[in-house]
C-alpha angles and dihedrals in degrees: 000000000000115000121205124197131194114193126182120198120187115198126210106249092246093053099040096108094045091050091047091054091048093050095047091049091059098051098078097046093044092051086056093054121113108263098017110134096174138342118190130180121205137180119220109250092220099043123033092198091064118086124184127196119201111190141168128205130188092228142004088247089059089053093047092051089050090060090060097050120128095231090064094058097086088054099040095044091059101032096116092052094045103044128073089207139004118288114272109222135185121186109202132194124195114271 
């Protein structure tokens, strides 16, 4: 069953550019992962510090494997310093 995920990351103003670079750097490798249907990064039109990922995975196992990928380590290892608040995540299933 396809699993969709929407994740919102809010940067601290002083780390916005650094976070943006880290997020952009993970798009290509993530799209190449097994089970990735699509992986899209957006910027909130009203607040440039807010980034939103919309992603679809073939299975929950594929999404779980993604969270352990090496290319996420630079982001995940600094997440508390980079973000103004915890990541908001919604895991969605087809209706």
